HTML snippet that shows the backbone in 3Dmol.js (N, CA, C, O; Angstrom):
<script src="https://3Dmol.org/build/3Dmol-min.js"></script>
<div id="view" style="width:600px;height:400px;position:relative"></div>
<script>
const pdb = `
ATOM      1  N   MET A   1      13.849  -2.535   1.334  1.00  0.00           N
ATOM      2  CA  MET A   1      12.364  -1.739   2.069  1.00  0.00           C
ATOM      3  C   MET A   1      13.596  -1.214   2.856  1.00  0.00           C
ATOM      4  O   MET A   1      14.720  -1.705   2.969  1.00  0.00           O
ATOM      5  N   ALA A   2      12.867   0.343   3.555  1.00  0.00           N
ATOM      6  CA  ALA A   2      13.429   1.336   4.352  1.00  0.00           C
ATOM      7  C   ALA A   2      12.363   0.843   5.921  1.00  0.00           C
ATOM      8  O   ALA A   2      11.205   0.435   5.840  1.00  0.00           O
ATOM      9  N   VAL A   3      13.108   1.021   7.174  1.00  0.00           N
ATOM     10  CA  VAL A   3      12.843   0.670   8.412  1.00  0.00           C
ATOM     11  C   VAL A   3      12.398   1.958   8.496  1.00  0.00           C
ATOM     12  O   VAL A   3      12.983   2.896   7.953  1.00  0.00           O
ATOM     13  N   THR A   4      10.965   2.112   9.424  1.00  0.00           N
ATOM     14  CA  THR A   4      10.688   2.988   9.845  1.00  0.00           C
ATOM     15  C   THR A   4      10.144   2.944  10.678  1.00  0.00           C
ATOM     16  O   THR A   4       9.142   2.243  10.535  1.00  0.00           O
ATOM     17  N   THR A   5      10.354   3.721  12.406  1.00  0.00           N
ATOM     18  CA  THR A   5       9.596   3.369  13.480  1.00  0.00           C
ATOM     19  C   THR A   5       7.526   4.651  14.089  1.00  0.00           C
ATOM     20  O   THR A   5       7.217   5.806  14.385  1.00  0.00           O
ATOM     21  N   VAL A   6       6.977   3.516  13.937  1.00  0.00           N
ATOM     22  CA  VAL A   6       5.784   4.274  14.377  1.00  0.00           C
ATOM     23  C   VAL A   6       5.197   4.267  15.879  1.00  0.00           C
ATOM     24  O   VAL A   6       5.083   3.175  16.438  1.00  0.00           O
ATOM     25  N   ARG A   7       4.766   5.612  16.645  1.00  0.00           N
ATOM     26  CA  ARG A   7       4.184   5.367  17.590  1.00  0.00           C
ATOM     27  C   ARG A   7       3.319   5.410  17.647  1.00  0.00           C
ATOM     28  O   ARG A   7       2.962   6.588  17.656  1.00  0.00           O
ATOM     29  N   LEU A   8       2.042   4.328  17.745  1.00  0.00           N
ATOM     30  CA  LEU A   8       0.710   4.301  17.632  1.00  0.00           C
ATOM     31  C   LEU A   8      -0.100   4.618  18.966  1.00  0.00           C
ATOM     32  O   LEU A   8       0.323   4.618  20.122  1.00  0.00           O
ATOM     33  N   GLN A   9      -1.154   4.841  18.574  1.00  0.00           N
ATOM     34  CA  GLN A   9      -1.969   5.307  20.516  1.00  0.00           C
ATOM     35  C   GLN A   9      -2.719   3.815  19.889  1.00  0.00           C
ATOM     36  O   GLN A   9      -2.564   3.211  18.828  1.00  0.00           O
ATOM     37  N   ALA A  10      -3.581   3.566  21.086  1.00  0.00           N
ATOM     38  CA  ALA A  10      -3.239   1.947  21.817  1.00  0.00           C
ATOM     39  C   ALA A  10      -4.981   1.681  20.948  1.00  0.00           C
ATOM     40  O   ALA A  10      -5.539   0.589  20.841  1.00  0.00           O
ATOM     41  N   GLU A  11      -5.342   2.586  20.604  1.00  0.00           N
ATOM     42  CA  GLU A  11      -6.511   2.438  20.286  1.00  0.00           C
ATOM     43  C   GLU A  11      -6.791   1.988  18.449  1.00  0.00           C
ATOM     44  O   GLU A  11      -7.769   1.518  17.866  1.00  0.00           O
ATOM     45  N   VAL A  12      -5.409   2.406  17.978  1.00  0.00           N
ATOM     46  CA  VAL A  12      -4.739   2.738  16.889  1.00  0.00           C
ATOM     47  C   VAL A  12      -4.898   1.069  16.596  1.00  0.00           C
ATOM     48  O   VAL A  12      -5.554   0.417  15.784  1.00  0.00           O
ATOM     49  N   GLU A  13      -3.909   0.709  17.734  1.00  0.00           N
ATOM     50  CA  GLU A  13      -2.861  -0.352  17.479  1.00  0.00           C
ATOM     51  C   GLU A  13      -3.579  -1.694  17.257  1.00  0.00           C
ATOM     52  O   GLU A  13      -3.183  -2.508  16.423  1.00  0.00           O
ATOM     53  N   GLN A  14      -5.243  -1.994  18.471  1.00  0.00           N
ATOM     54  CA  GLN A  14      -6.091  -2.827  18.278  1.00  0.00           C
ATOM     55  C   GLN A  14      -6.748  -2.795  17.327  1.00  0.00           C
ATOM     56  O   GLN A  14      -7.267  -3.905  17.214  1.00  0.00           O
ATOM     57  N   HIS A  15      -7.147  -1.937  16.276  1.00  0.00           N
ATOM     58  CA  HIS A  15      -7.751  -1.881  15.522  1.00  0.00           C
ATOM     59  C   HIS A  15      -6.773  -2.332  14.555  1.00  0.00           C
ATOM     60  O   HIS A  15      -7.413  -3.194  13.953  1.00  0.00           O
ATOM     61  N   LEU A  16      -5.840  -2.299  14.127  1.00  0.00           N
ATOM     62  CA  LEU A  16      -4.669  -2.787  13.519  1.00  0.00           C
ATOM     63  C   LEU A  16      -4.099  -4.009  13.917  1.00  0.00           C
ATOM     64  O   LEU A  16      -3.321  -4.501  13.100  1.00  0.00           O
ATOM     65  N   GLU A  17      -4.263  -4.538  14.819  1.00  0.00           N
ATOM     66  CA  GLU A  17      -4.088  -5.576  15.115  1.00  0.00           C
ATOM     67  C   GLU A  17      -5.209  -7.098  14.546  1.00  0.00           C
ATOM     68  O   GLU A  17      -4.715  -8.212  14.368  1.00  0.00           O
ATOM     69  N   ALA A  18      -6.877  -6.768  14.323  1.00  0.00           N
ATOM     70  CA  ALA A  18      -7.937  -6.802  14.654  1.00  0.00           C
ATOM     71  C   ALA A  18      -7.873  -7.019  13.465  1.00  0.00           C
ATOM     72  O   ALA A  18      -8.070  -8.172  13.081  1.00  0.00           O
ATOM     73  N   ILE A  19      -7.423  -5.426  12.019  1.00  0.00           N
ATOM     74  CA  ILE A  19      -7.644  -5.732  10.450  1.00  0.00           C
ATOM     75  C   ILE A  19      -6.352  -6.999  10.446  1.00  0.00           C
ATOM     76  O   ILE A  19      -6.439  -8.057   9.823  1.00  0.00           O
ATOM     77  N   ALA A  20      -5.291  -6.615  11.219  1.00  0.00           N
ATOM     78  CA  ALA A  20      -4.405  -7.487  10.973  1.00  0.00           C
ATOM     79  C   ALA A  20      -4.925  -9.059  10.419  1.00  0.00           C
ATOM     80  O   ALA A  20      -5.034  -9.578   9.308  1.00  0.00           O
ATOM     81  N   ASP A  21      -5.135  -9.427  11.598  1.00  0.00           N
ATOM     82  CA  ASP A  21      -6.105 -10.940  12.237  1.00  0.00           C
ATOM     83  C   ASP A  21      -6.553 -11.471  10.923  1.00  0.00           C
ATOM     84  O   ASP A  21      -6.033 -12.311  10.190  1.00  0.00           O
ATOM     85  N   ARG A  22      -7.850 -10.644  10.783  1.00  0.00           N
ATOM     86  CA  ARG A  22      -9.213 -10.497   9.933  1.00  0.00           C
ATOM     87  C   ARG A  22      -8.583 -10.919   8.761  1.00  0.00           C
ATOM     88  O   ARG A  22      -9.355 -11.753   8.288  1.00  0.00           O
ATOM     89  N   LEU A  23      -7.365 -10.786   7.836  1.00  0.00           N
ATOM     90  CA  LEU A  23      -7.071 -10.419   6.597  1.00  0.00           C
ATOM     91  C   LEU A  23      -5.634 -11.897   6.324  1.00  0.00           C
ATOM     92  O   LEU A  23      -5.134 -12.292   5.270  1.00  0.00           O
ATOM     93  N   GLN A  24      -5.335 -12.419   8.008  1.00  0.00           N
ATOM     94  CA  GLN A  24      -4.210 -13.021   7.955  1.00  0.00           C
ATOM     95  C   GLN A  24      -2.813 -12.501   7.278  1.00  0.00           C
ATOM     96  O   GLN A  24      -2.151 -13.369   6.708  1.00  0.00           O
ATOM     97  N   ARG A  25      -2.297 -11.145   7.287  1.00  0.00           N
ATOM     98  CA  ARG A  25      -1.438 -10.971   7.798  1.00  0.00           C
ATOM     99  C   ARG A  25      -0.668 -10.134   8.274  1.00  0.00           C
ATOM    100  O   ARG A  25      -0.825 -10.311   9.482  1.00  0.00           O
ATOM    101  N   SER A  26       0.328  -9.050   8.115  1.00  0.00           N
ATOM    102  CA  SER A  26       1.124  -8.555   9.260  1.00  0.00           C
ATOM    103  C   SER A  26       0.649  -7.706   9.051  1.00  0.00           C
ATOM    104  O   SER A  26      -0.020  -7.405   8.062  1.00  0.00           O
ATOM    105  N   LYS A  27       1.091  -6.703  10.643  1.00  0.00           N
ATOM    106  CA  LYS A  27       1.060  -5.724  10.477  1.00  0.00           C
ATOM    107  C   LYS A  27       1.234  -4.563   9.688  1.00  0.00           C
ATOM    108  O   LYS A  27       0.508  -3.613   9.393  1.00  0.00           O
ATOM    109  N   GLY A  28       2.737  -4.997   9.351  1.00  0.00           N
ATOM    110  CA  GLY A  28       3.705  -4.063   8.441  1.00  0.00           C
ATOM    111  C   GLY A  28       3.063  -4.827   6.854  1.00  0.00           C
ATOM    112  O   GLY A  28       3.219  -4.213   5.798  1.00  0.00           O
ATOM    113  N   TRP A  29       2.732  -5.467   6.867  1.00  0.00           N
ATOM    114  CA  TRP A  29       1.421  -5.621   5.562  1.00  0.00           C
ATOM    115  C   TRP A  29       0.086  -4.695   5.310  1.00  0.00           C
ATOM    116  O   TRP A  29      -0.255  -4.231   4.221  1.00  0.00           O
ATOM    117  N   VAL A  30      -0.593  -4.532   6.573  1.00  0.00           N
ATOM    118  CA  VAL A  30      -1.842  -3.983   6.041  1.00  0.00           C
ATOM    119  C   VAL A  30      -1.091  -2.459   6.535  1.00  0.00           C
ATOM    120  O   VAL A  30      -1.571  -1.562   5.842  1.00  0.00           O
ATOM    121  N   ILE A  31       0.254  -1.758   7.832  1.00  0.00           N
ATOM    122  CA  ILE A  31       0.064  -0.587   7.099  1.00  0.00           C
ATOM    123  C   ILE A  31       1.024  -0.207   6.328  1.00  0.00           C
ATOM    124  O   ILE A  31       1.422   0.909   6.664  1.00  0.00           O
ATOM    125  N   ASN A  32       1.554  -0.621   5.478  1.00  0.00           N
ATOM    126  CA  ASN A  32       2.201  -0.280   4.075  1.00  0.00           C
ATOM    127  C   ASN A  32       0.722  -0.138   3.299  1.00  0.00           C
ATOM    128  O   ASN A  32       0.363   0.954   2.860  1.00  0.00           O
ATOM    129  N   GLN A  33       0.024  -1.156   3.190  1.00  0.00           N
ATOM    130  CA  GLN A  33      -1.554  -1.164   1.635  1.00  0.00           C
ATOM    131  C   GLN A  33      -1.858   0.280   1.989  1.00  0.00           C
ATOM    132  O   GLN A  33      -1.920   1.180   1.151  1.00  0.00           O
ATOM    133  N   ALA A  34      -2.177   0.549   4.250  1.00  0.00           N
ATOM    134  CA  ALA A  34      -2.500   1.994   3.867  1.00  0.00           C
ATOM    135  C   ALA A  34      -1.969   3.319   4.041  1.00  0.00           C
ATOM    136  O   ALA A  34      -2.678   4.276   4.353  1.00  0.00           O
ATOM    137  N   LEU A  35      -0.600   3.393   3.822  1.00  0.00           N
ATOM    138  CA  LEU A  35       0.087   4.191   3.231  1.00  0.00           C
ATOM    139  C   LEU A  35      -0.066   4.227   2.080  1.00  0.00           C
ATOM    140  O   LEU A  35      -0.283   5.399   1.771  1.00  0.00           O
ATOM    141  N   ALA A  36      -0.077   3.689   1.364  1.00  0.00           N
ATOM    142  CA  ALA A  36       0.446   3.222  -0.133  1.00  0.00           C
ATOM    143  C   ALA A  36      -1.118   3.544  -1.106  1.00  0.00           C
ATOM    144  O   ALA A  36      -1.221   4.036  -2.230  1.00  0.00           O
ATOM    145  N   GLU A  37      -2.092   3.099  -0.256  1.00  0.00           N
ATOM    146  CA  GLU A  37      -3.238   3.697  -0.095  1.00  0.00           C
ATOM    147  C   GLU A  37      -3.346   5.412  -0.432  1.00  0.00           C
ATOM    148  O   GLU A  37      -3.310   6.032  -1.495  1.00  0.00           O
ATOM    149  N   TYR A  38      -3.455   5.737   0.631  1.00  0.00           N
ATOM    150  CA  TYR A  38      -2.930   7.272   0.842  1.00  0.00           C
ATOM    151  C   TYR A  38      -1.664   7.912   0.618  1.00  0.00           C
ATOM    152  O   TYR A  38      -1.639   9.118   0.865  1.00  0.00           O
ATOM    153  N   VAL A  39      -1.045   7.598   0.375  1.00  0.00           N
ATOM    154  CA  VAL A  39       0.193   7.606  -0.606  1.00  0.00           C
ATOM    155  C   VAL A  39      -0.680   8.381  -1.993  1.00  0.00           C
ATOM    156  O   VAL A  39      -0.817   9.520  -2.439  1.00  0.00           O
ATOM    157  N   GLU A  40      -1.068   7.213  -2.270  1.00  0.00           N
ATOM    158  CA  GLU A  40      -1.942   7.936  -3.768  1.00  0.00           C
ATOM    159  C   GLU A  40      -2.846   8.472  -4.293  1.00  0.00           C
ATOM    160  O   GLU A  40      -2.972   9.060  -5.367  1.00  0.00           O
ATOM    161  N   ARG A  41      -3.882   8.116  -2.996  1.00  0.00           N
ATOM    162  CA  ARG A  41      -4.868   9.571  -2.748  1.00  0.00           C
ATOM    163  C   ARG A  41      -3.971  10.857  -2.985  1.00  0.00           C
ATOM    164  O   ARG A  41      -3.957  11.457  -4.059  1.00  0.00           O
ATOM    165  N   HIS A  42      -3.344  11.162  -2.053  1.00  0.00           N
ATOM    166  CA  HIS A  42      -2.816  12.641  -1.599  1.00  0.00           C
ATOM    167  C   HIS A  42      -2.427  12.663  -3.387  1.00  0.00           C
ATOM    168  O   HIS A  42      -3.213  13.456  -3.905  1.00  0.00           O
ATOM    169  N   GLN A  43      -1.802  12.258  -4.093  1.00  0.00           N
ATOM    170  CA  GLN A  43      -0.759  12.361  -5.535  1.00  0.00           C
ATOM    171  C   GLN A  43      -2.439  13.022  -6.062  1.00  0.00           C
ATOM    172  O   GLN A  43      -2.769  14.208  -6.059  1.00  0.00           O
ATOM    173  N   LEU A  44      -3.192  11.963  -6.436  1.00  0.00           N
ATOM    174  CA  LEU A  44      -4.341  12.243  -6.695  1.00  0.00           C
ATOM    175  C   LEU A  44      -4.935  13.574  -6.468  1.00  0.00           C
ATOM    176  O   LEU A  44      -5.170  14.129  -7.541  1.00  0.00           O
ATOM    177  N   GLU A  45      -5.278  14.317  -5.365  1.00  0.00           N
ATOM    178  CA  GLU A  45      -5.640  15.622  -4.887  1.00  0.00           C
ATOM    179  C   GLU A  45      -4.573  16.387  -5.311  1.00  0.00           C
ATOM    180  O   GLU A  45      -5.133  17.291  -5.931  1.00  0.00           O
ATOM    181  N   GLN A  46      -3.468  16.574  -5.361  1.00  0.00           N
ATOM    182  CA  GLN A  46      -2.778  17.537  -5.693  1.00  0.00           C
ATOM    183  C   GLN A  46      -2.779  17.717  -7.514  1.00  0.00           C
ATOM    184  O   GLN A  46      -3.278  18.735  -7.996  1.00  0.00           O
ATOM    185  N   GLU A  47      -2.218  16.708  -8.360  1.00  0.00           N
ATOM    186  CA  GLU A  47      -2.884  16.695  -9.528  1.00  0.00           C
ATOM    187  C   GLU A  47      -4.208  17.116 -10.134  1.00  0.00           C
ATOM    188  O   GLU A  47      -4.270  17.183 -11.362  1.00  0.00           O
ATOM    189  N   ARG A  48      -5.217  17.390  -9.441  1.00  0.00           N
ATOM    190  CA  ARG A  48      -6.951  17.345  -9.289  1.00  0.00           C
ATOM    191  C   ARG A  48      -6.749  19.693  -8.834  1.00  0.00           C
ATOM    192  O   ARG A  48      -7.264  20.676  -9.368  1.00  0.00           O
ATOM    193  N   TRP A  49      -5.856  19.542  -7.767  1.00  0.00           N
ATOM    194  CA  TRP A  49      -5.510  21.299  -8.046  1.00  0.00           C
ATOM    195  C   TRP A  49      -4.451  21.234  -8.619  1.00  0.00           C
ATOM    196  O   TRP A  49      -3.903  22.320  -8.434  1.00  0.00           O
ATOM    197  N   GLN A  50      -3.707  20.480  -9.325  1.00  0.00           N
ATOM    198  CA  GLN A  50      -2.849  21.759 -10.357  1.00  0.00           C
ATOM    199  C   GLN A  50      -3.860  21.764 -11.411  1.00  0.00           C
ATOM    200  O   GLN A  50      -3.977  22.906 -11.856  1.00  0.00           O
ATOM    201  N   GLN A  51      -4.759  20.791 -12.073  1.00  0.00           N
ATOM    202  CA  GLN A  51      -5.835  21.059 -12.966  1.00  0.00           C
ATOM    203  C   GLN A  51      -6.749  22.008 -12.552  1.00  0.00           C
ATOM    204  O   GLN A  51      -7.343  22.436 -13.541  1.00  0.00           O
ATOM    205  N   THR A  52      -7.149  22.559 -11.466  1.00  0.00           N
ATOM    206  CA  THR A  52      -7.924  23.205 -10.858  1.00  0.00           C
ATOM    207  C   THR A  52      -6.905  25.110 -11.082  1.00  0.00           C
ATOM    208  O   THR A  52      -7.619  26.105 -10.957  1.00  0.00           O
ATOM    209  N   LEU A  53      -6.214  25.208 -11.218  1.00  0.00           N
ATOM    210  CA  LEU A  53      -5.476  26.039 -11.391  1.00  0.00           C
ATOM    211  C   LEU A  53      -5.059  26.524 -12.298  1.00  0.00           C
ATOM    212  O   LEU A  53      -4.880  27.724 -12.503  1.00  0.00           O
ATOM    213  N   THR A  54      -4.732  25.145 -13.332  1.00  0.00           N
ATOM    214  CA  THR A  54      -4.751  25.423 -14.788  1.00  0.00           C
ATOM    215  C   THR A  54      -6.168  26.335 -15.512  1.00  0.00           C
ATOM    216  O   THR A  54      -6.275  27.419 -16.085  1.00  0.00           O
ATOM    217  N   ALA A  55      -7.252  25.086 -15.071  1.00  0.00           N
ATOM    218  CA  ALA A  55      -8.184  25.877 -15.591  1.00  0.00           C
ATOM    219  C   ALA A  55      -9.328  27.294 -15.003  1.00  0.00           C
ATOM    220  O   ALA A  55     -10.387  27.863 -15.265  1.00  0.00           O
ATOM    221  N   MET A  56      -8.277  27.284 -14.140  1.00  0.00           N
ATOM    222  CA  MET A  56      -8.829  28.833 -13.428  1.00  0.00           C
ATOM    223  C   MET A  56      -7.919  29.967 -14.520  1.00  0.00           C
ATOM    224  O   MET A  56      -8.337  30.971 -15.097  1.00  0.00           O
ATOM    225  N   GLU A  57      -6.942  29.528 -14.520  1.00  0.00           N
ATOM    226  CA  GLU A  57      -5.826  30.784 -15.163  1.00  0.00           C
ATOM    227  C   GLU A  57      -6.299  30.591 -16.664  1.00  0.00           C
ATOM    228  O   GLU A  57      -5.955  31.411 -17.515  1.00  0.00           O
ATOM    229  N   SER A  58      -7.006  29.615 -16.945  1.00  0.00           N
ATOM    230  CA  SER A  58      -7.834  30.026 -18.635  1.00  0.00           C
ATOM    231  C   SER A  58      -8.677  30.561 -18.341  1.00  0.00           C
ATOM    232  O   SER A  58      -9.102  31.519 -18.986  1.00  0.00           O
ATOM    233  N   ALA A  59      -9.159  30.165 -17.365  1.00  0.00           N
ATOM    234  CA  ALA A  59     -10.808  31.055 -17.585  1.00  0.00           C
ATOM    235  C   ALA A  59     -10.595  32.487 -17.553  1.00  0.00           C
ATOM    236  O   ALA A  59     -10.977  33.307 -18.388  1.00  0.00           O
ATOM    237  N   ALA A  60      -9.711  32.761 -16.120  1.00  0.00           N
ATOM    238  CA  ALA A  60      -9.107  34.058 -16.464  1.00  0.00           C
ATOM    239  C   ALA A  60      -9.015  35.245 -17.486  1.00  0.00           C
ATOM    240  O   ALA A  60      -9.447  36.392 -17.608  1.00  0.00           O
ATOM    241  N   GLN A  61      -7.944  34.040 -18.383  1.00  0.00           N
ATOM    242  CA  GLN A  61      -7.525  34.291 -19.214  1.00  0.00           C
ATOM    243  C   GLN A  61      -8.659  34.682 -20.772  1.00  0.00           C
ATOM    244  O   GLN A  61      -8.228  34.947 -21.893  1.00  0.00           O
ATOM    245  N   GLY A  62      -9.956  34.612 -20.412  1.00  0.00           N
ATOM    246  CA  GLY A  62     -10.841  34.324 -20.974  1.00  0.00           C
ATOM    247  C   GLY A  62     -10.873  32.639 -22.262  1.00  0.00           C
ATOM    248  O   GLY A  62     -11.517  32.468 -23.297  1.00  0.00           O
ATOM    249  N   LYS A  63     -10.116  31.938 -21.711  1.00  0.00           N
ATOM    250  CA  LYS A  63     -10.376  30.936 -22.889  1.00  0.00           C
ATOM    251  C   LYS A  63     -11.102  29.720 -22.405  1.00  0.00           C
ATOM    252  O   LYS A  63     -10.547  28.667 -22.091  1.00  0.00           O
ATOM    253  N   LEU A  64     -12.687  30.004 -22.361  1.00  0.00           N
ATOM    254  CA  LEU A  64     -13.903  29.224 -21.804  1.00  0.00           C
ATOM    255  C   LEU A  64     -14.245  28.550 -23.568  1.00  0.00           C
ATOM    256  O   LEU A  64     -13.765  28.762 -24.681  1.00  0.00           O
ATOM    257  N   VAL A  65     -15.201  27.775 -23.075  1.00  0.00           N
ATOM    258  CA  VAL A  65     -16.159  27.352 -24.186  1.00  0.00           C
ATOM    259  C   VAL A  65     -17.414  27.137 -23.655  1.00  0.00           C
ATOM    260  O   VAL A  65     -17.598  26.660 -22.535  1.00  0.00           O
ATOM    261  N   ASP A  66     -18.547  27.576 -24.652  1.00  0.00           N
ATOM    262  CA  ASP A  66     -19.806  27.677 -24.400  1.00  0.00           C
ATOM    263  C   ASP A  66     -20.608  26.290 -23.862  1.00  0.00           C
ATOM    264  O   ASP A  66     -20.140  25.242 -24.305  1.00  0.00           O
ATOM    265  N   GLY A  67     -21.712  26.178 -22.997  1.00  0.00           N
ATOM    266  CA  GLY A  67     -21.605  24.888 -22.261  1.00  0.00           C
ATOM    267  C   GLY A  67     -22.778  25.003 -22.942  1.00  0.00           C
ATOM    268  O   GLY A  67     -23.611  24.750 -22.073  1.00  0.00           O
ATOM    269  N   ASN A  68     -23.721  25.362 -24.561  1.00  0.00           N
ATOM    270  CA  ASN A  68     -24.479  24.892 -25.996  1.00  0.00           C
ATOM    271  C   ASN A  68     -23.560  23.879 -26.663  1.00  0.00           C
ATOM    272  O   ASN A  68     -23.737  22.834 -27.290  1.00  0.00           O
ATOM    273  N   GLU A  69     -22.508  24.598 -26.281  1.00  0.00           N
ATOM    274  CA  GLU A  69     -21.339  23.640 -27.777  1.00  0.00           C
ATOM    275  C   GLU A  69     -21.150  22.467 -27.211  1.00  0.00           C
ATOM    276  O   GLU A  69     -20.637  21.587 -27.902  1.00  0.00           O
ATOM    277  N   VAL A  70     -21.507  22.188 -25.865  1.00  0.00           N
ATOM    278  CA  VAL A  70     -20.231  21.437 -25.407  1.00  0.00           C
ATOM    279  C   VAL A  70     -21.772  20.087 -24.595  1.00  0.00           C
ATOM    280  O   VAL A  70     -21.669  18.949 -24.138  1.00  0.00           O
ATOM    281  N   HIS A  71     -22.882  20.931 -24.767  1.00  0.00           N
ATOM    282  CA  HIS A  71     -24.298  19.927 -24.642  1.00  0.00           C
ATOM    283  C   HIS A  71     -24.578  19.576 -25.795  1.00  0.00           C
ATOM    284  O   HIS A  71     -25.101  18.466 -25.890  1.00  0.00           O
ATOM    285  N   GLU A  72     -24.371  20.271 -26.921  1.00  0.00           N
ATOM    286  CA  GLU A  72     -24.502  19.732 -28.105  1.00  0.00           C
ATOM    287  C   GLU A  72     -23.715  18.708 -28.777  1.00  0.00           C
ATOM    288  O   GLU A  72     -24.277  17.760 -29.325  1.00  0.00           O
ATOM    289  N   TRP A  73     -22.366  18.846 -28.768  1.00  0.00           N
ATOM    290  CA  TRP A  73     -21.144  18.039 -29.291  1.00  0.00           C
ATOM    291  C   TRP A  73     -21.647  16.505 -27.590  1.00  0.00           C
ATOM    292  O   TRP A  73     -21.210  15.414 -27.954  1.00  0.00           O
ATOM    293  N   LEU A  74     -22.244  16.412 -26.365  1.00  0.00           N
ATOM    294  CA  LEU A  74     -22.399  15.307 -25.787  1.00  0.00           C
ATOM    295  C   LEU A  74     -23.716  14.669 -25.961  1.00  0.00           C
ATOM    296  O   LEU A  74     -24.098  13.531 -25.685  1.00  0.00           O
ATOM    297  N   ALA A  75     -24.392  15.811 -26.554  1.00  0.00           N
ATOM    298  CA  ALA A  75     -26.154  14.597 -27.154  1.00  0.00           C
ATOM    299  C   ALA A  75     -25.361  14.094 -28.905  1.00  0.00           C
ATOM    300  O   ALA A  75     -25.923  13.198 -29.534  1.00  0.00           O
ATOM    301  N   SER A  76     -24.192  14.716 -29.451  1.00  0.00           N
ATOM    302  CA  SER A  76     -24.052  14.099 -30.404  1.00  0.00           C
ATOM    303  C   SER A  76     -23.167  12.300 -30.357  1.00  0.00           C
ATOM    304  O   SER A  76     -22.989  11.627 -31.372  1.00  0.00           O
ATOM    305  N   TRP A  77     -22.825  11.949 -29.202  1.00  0.00           N
ATOM    306  CA  TRP A  77     -21.933  11.226 -29.115  1.00  0.00           C
ATOM    307  C   TRP A  77     -22.841   9.725 -29.427  1.00  0.00           C
ATOM    308  O   TRP A  77     -23.948   9.379 -29.014  1.00  0.00           O
ATOM    309  N   GLY A  78     -21.846   9.020 -30.341  1.00  0.00           N
ATOM    310  CA  GLY A  78     -22.595   7.528 -30.424  1.00  0.00           C
ATOM    311  C   GLY A  78     -23.384   7.924 -31.034  1.00  0.00           C
ATOM    312  O   GLY A  78     -24.218   7.039 -30.845  1.00  0.00           O
ATOM    313  N   THR A  79     -24.098   8.979 -32.030  1.00  0.00           N
ATOM    314  CA  THR A  79     -25.181   8.995 -33.132  1.00  0.00           C
ATOM    315  C   THR A  79     -23.851   9.207 -34.798  1.00  0.00           C
ATOM    316  O   THR A  79     -22.637   9.398 -34.875  1.00  0.00           O
ATOM    317  N   GLU A  80     -24.916   9.040 -35.779  1.00  0.00           N
ATOM    318  CA  GLU A  80     -23.885   9.428 -37.146  1.00  0.00           C
ATOM    319  C   GLU A  80     -22.964  11.000 -37.206  1.00  0.00           C
ATOM    320  O   GLU A  80     -21.846  11.273 -37.642  1.00  0.00           O
ATOM    321  N   ALA A  81     -23.710  11.571 -36.749  1.00  0.00           N
ATOM    322  CA  ALA A  81     -22.974  12.810 -37.320  1.00  0.00           C
ATOM    323  C   ALA A  81     -22.265  13.663 -35.486  1.00  0.00           C
ATOM    324  O   ALA A  81     -22.253  14.798 -35.010  1.00  0.00           O
ATOM    325  N   GLU A  82     -21.754  12.170 -35.006  1.00  0.00           N
ATOM    326  CA  GLU A  82     -21.142  12.220 -33.837  1.00  0.00           C
ATOM    327  C   GLU A  82     -19.696  13.748 -34.255  1.00  0.00           C
ATOM    328  O   GLU A  82     -18.882  13.628 -35.171  1.00  0.00           O
ATOM    329  N   ARG A  83     -19.752  14.752 -33.499  1.00  0.00           N
ATOM    330  CA  ARG A  83     -18.721  16.155 -33.164  1.00  0.00           C
ATOM    331  C   ARG A  83     -18.113  15.807 -33.183  1.00  0.00           C
ATOM    332  O   ARG A  83     -18.079  14.577 -33.142  1.00  0.00           O
ATOM    333  N   ASP A  84     -16.762  16.759 -33.287  1.00  0.00           N
ATOM    334  CA  ASP A  84     -15.253  17.069 -32.386  1.00  0.00           C
ATOM    335  C   ASP A  84     -15.803  17.577 -31.287  1.00  0.00           C
ATOM    336  O   ASP A  84     -16.905  18.124 -31.307  1.00  0.00           O
ATOM    337  N   ALA A  85     -15.221  17.469 -30.429  1.00  0.00           N
ATOM    338  CA  ALA A  85     -15.315  18.202 -29.037  1.00  0.00           C
ATOM    339  C   ALA A  85     -14.788  19.968 -29.169  1.00  0.00           C
ATOM    340  O   ALA A  85     -13.825  20.585 -29.623  1.00  0.00           O
ATOM    341  N   PRO A  86     -15.616  20.162 -28.719  1.00  0.00           N
ATOM    342  CA  PRO A  86     -15.832  22.060 -29.364  1.00  0.00           C
ATOM    343  C   PRO A  86     -13.989  22.566 -28.204  1.00  0.00           C
ATOM    344  O   PRO A  86     -13.366  22.024 -27.291  1.00  0.00           O
ATOM    345  N   GLY A  87     -13.858  23.756 -28.965  1.00  0.00           N
ATOM    346  CA  GLY A  87     -12.763  24.396 -28.267  1.00  0.00           C
ATOM    347  C   GLY A  87     -12.978  25.732 -27.741  1.00  0.00           C
ATOM    348  O   GLY A  87     -14.076  26.264 -27.902  1.00  0.00           O
ATOM    349  N   PRO A  88     -11.826  26.461 -26.990  1.00  0.00           N
ATOM    350  CA  PRO A  88     -12.304  27.318 -26.409  1.00  0.00           C
ATOM    351  C   PRO A  88     -12.569  28.562 -27.557  1.00  0.00           C
ATOM    352  O   PRO A  88     -12.130  28.590 -28.707  1.00  0.00           O
ATOM    353  N   ARG A  89     -13.404  29.551 -26.896  1.00  0.00           N
ATOM    354  CA  ARG A  89     -14.080  30.978 -27.523  1.00  0.00           C
ATOM    355  C   ARG A  89     -12.123  31.737 -27.541  1.00  0.00           C
ATOM    356  O   ARG A  89     -11.382  31.647 -26.562  1.00  0.00           O
ATOM    357  N   LYS A  90     -11.792  32.283 -28.632  1.00  0.00           N
ATOM    358  CA  LYS A  90     -10.972  33.238 -28.279  1.00  0.00           C
ATOM    359  C   LYS A  90     -10.977  34.632 -27.857  1.00  0.00           C
ATOM    360  O   LYS A  90      -9.917  35.204 -27.602  1.00  0.00           O
TER     361      LYS A  90
END
`;
const viewer = $3Dmol.createViewer("view");
viewer.addModel(pdb, "pdb");
viewer.setStyle({}, {cartoon: {color: "spectrum"}});
viewer.zoomTo();
viewer.render();
</script>
């Protein structure tokens, strides 16, 4: 495990101590949890941004799915006549 030094504002330090006391955990544990959640959220945002760029490129190339086909497909879910997902128009 690595060691990193962080300077905290007094108000943040007070809140951190209160949280650690309430959870009966160390300040280091609380900081690790908070940073792990932040890193995970940041990674998800990056993945979503990449998916958005990919979708925009597909749309720019004309690879689109008709909205009515999507609604019909969704309406078929759970029925005897459930459809396969519609593909992009070419």
